[in-house]
VMD Tcl script that draws the C-alpha trace (Angstrom):
set ca {
  {3.33 -148.31 -241.87}
  {2.40 -149.81 -238.51}
  {-1.28 -149.08 -239.08}
  {-2.13 -152.63 -240.18}
  {-3.53 -155.02 -237.55}
  {-1.33 -157.66 -235.83}
  {-2.79 -160.27 -238.21}
  {-1.01 -158.62 -241.17}
  {2.30 -159.19 -239.36}
  {1.62 -162.94 -239.19}
  {0.51 -163.13 -242.82}
  {3.66 -161.32 -243.99}
  {5.82 -163.69 -241.90}
  {4.16 -166.77 -243.44}
  {4.65 -165.43 -246.97}
  {8.34 -164.74 -246.26}
  {8.85 -168.23 -244.84}
  {7.34 -169.65 -248.04}
}
mol new
graphics top color blue
foreach p $ca { graphics top sphere $p radius 0.5 }
foreach p [lrange $ca 0 end-1] q [lrange $ca 1 end] { graphics top cylinder $p $q radius 0.2 }
display resetview
């Protein structure tokens, strides 16, 4: 599940903060 780029980590974090 860690195959996505580091950008996906930031996008997921922003969606969770929302």
